[in-house]
N, C-alpha and C positions, 0 to 999 in steps of 0.2 A: 111891260112884261107881267104876264099873270104869275101869282105865287104857285109853287108846287104844291100839291095836296100832302098832307101830312101821311106817311106810310102807315098802315094798319099794323097794330102789335101783333106779333106772332104768337101762336099758342105755346103752351108749356110742353108740348110734346116734341119728339124729335131729339137729334143729338146734341144740339146746342140750345140751352136754356139760360137766358141772361141771369146774372146773379140777383137783380132786383125782383125777379119773378119766382125765384126759388122758395121764398118764405123761410129761409135759413140765414145764417151768418157764418161766413168763413172764419175759422180759428186756426192761428199758425202757431205750432208748438215747437220751440228750439229745445232739443234734448240731445242726448249722446246717441250715437248709432245703436249702442247695446239696449238702451231703453226703448228706441223705436222698434227694434226687432222684437223684444219682449211684448210690446203693445200689439204688434202684428199677430204673433203667436198666440197672445191671449184672445184675440179676436175670434179665431176659429169659425171662419165664415160669416162673422157679423161685420158690421162697420166699425171703423174706429171711433165714430161718434157713439155707438152702442157701448164701447169699452169706456169712453169718457163718461156716459151716463151711469154706468155701473160703478164707476170709480167714484163719482160725486155722491151716490146714494150710500155707498159703503163709508165714505168719510162722514156724511151727515150722521149716519147711525152709529158712529163711534167705532167702526170696524176698520181703523187705519191698518 
């Protein structure tokens, strides 16, 4: 029986993009519901990744 050909990798476009093709890493943060709500409000149209980046920058510059 001949082997099946390896399916071609799908492009990065479309509704489903496999995690290994995203070029990012998933981070899960466990926090209180109140803190999660504050983070969502702080985002104001940005992604939560943007809020995380801003928080890291503020911490690095001493702006706790």
